[in-house]
Structure formats: structure tokens, C-alpha cells
N, C-alpha and C positions, 0 to 999 in steps of 0.2 A: 504494500500500500504506500502511496506517496505520502510524504511528511505533512504537506498541507491538508490532505484529505483526512489523515489520521487525527490531526488537531481539530478539524471541523466536526468530525463524527464524535469525538470525545466531548467537545463543547456542547453539541446539540443532543447528546444522549440524555441530558436532564430535561424533563418536561418544563420546568420553570424557566430554564435558559431558552428553550425553544419558544416559550410564550413571550419572554422579554424581547427576543429577536423579532418575533412576529409583530408585537406592539410597535417596536421602533420602525419596522418596515411600513406598517399601516400609517403611522403618524409622520414619518420623515425624520423625526428626532424626538428625544425625550431626556429627562433627567431621572436620576434614581428616585427622587421624591415623587415625580409624576407617575413613574412606572409602578412604584410600590402602592400607589393609590388604587391600582387596578389588579393587584395580585394578592394572593393570600399569604404573603410573606412580608417581613419588615424591610424598611429602607436599607438597613445594614446588610441583609441577605441579598437584596437587589444589587447593592454595590459589589458584593463578592461575585455574584453571577456575571455582572458586567465586566469584572476583572478577568474572569475565565474567557468570556467572549472576546475581550480585547486581546488577550494572549493568543487566541486562535486566529486573530486578524479579522474577526467578523464584525466588530464595531470599532468606531473611532470616537474618542472623546475630545472635546475642546472646551476649555475653561472660559466661562462668561461670568465675570464677577465671582461670586461665591459658589456658583453652580458649575457642574460639568454637563454639557449637552452631548448626548451620544447619537450617532447616526450609524446606519448599517453600511458595511463595506462589502460590496458584491463580488470583488475579485476572488476571494477564497472560495466562495460558493461556485463561481464559474469554473475555477480550476478543479474543484471536486466533481462537478458535473461532467467536465471533460474526461477526468480520470475514470469515472463510472461508465461513461459512454465507451471508452476504449476497452475497459474490462468486459462490458457487455458484448462488444464486437469480437473480442477474443473467445468468449464463451460461445457465441453464435457460430464461429468458425469451428470450434472443437465439436460442438453438437452436430454440425453439418457433416463433419468427418465421421463421427460415430454413426450417423444415419446412413451415410454412403457405405460404410463397412457392413452395417446390419443388412442393408438392402442387397449388397453384393453377396453376402453369406446366404440370404434367403433365395436369391436367384440360383446360386450354385446348388443348393439343396433341391430346388424344384427340377433343375436340369438332371441331377443325379437320379431323382425319382422317375423321370421320363425315359432315361436311356436304358436300353435292355442290358441286363446283366449277362456277362459271359459265363458259359458253363465252366465249372471247375474241373 
């Protein structure tokens, strides 16, 4: 797994972080205080979740006076989506190869059943 994808998956594995990221994406930006108002966790917990999202590169904070306003960074999500697409393509190729082998084996079995057996 690519390093960016690993960090993204780890950060989004927690349902609260997923909700924090979703709220930020819906609103365009938000503070820990405004996000905590819509979540069943404290502001301190939201700050910790935002720190994990920040380390994964999923959010970016900019200080405005006493508050830090967070926005979503889409680049890591795009990189992860590309990695997943490449992985899916690899699996599609593998599955197609398995299907070809299975069909080839089935064809050989049918041909053997149809051909007359030689006397011993």
C-alpha cells in the first residue's frame, strides 16, 4: 500500500474523523468549536481528531485570531483514489487471467470427453 493511502485509511477509519471531514467538506471550512457543536464529542476531542486528519494531509488549518479555521485538502484523497483504481485494475487483470485459465481447462475437458478413446 502506498504511504499516503495508508495514512488516509488510518485517519478515516474512525467514524468521528470521517464525520469531521464530511462536515468540513459540506461547509468549506470550520473551527473545532463549530464542529464540536454538531458532534457528540467535546471540542478537545475534535481538536485531537483534526490533528490526526492534519497529519494525514486531509485538512489544513490557518490561524485567524484566536481560532484555527480548517479546510479539506483533496490531494491525498485523489492520490488514494488513484492508488485504489490501479489496485482494482491489477485485480481485474488477475481475475481475467484466472477466467481464461478456467475456460481453457473447461474446453480441454469437453474436447477430451468428445474424442474417442483408443483401445488399450
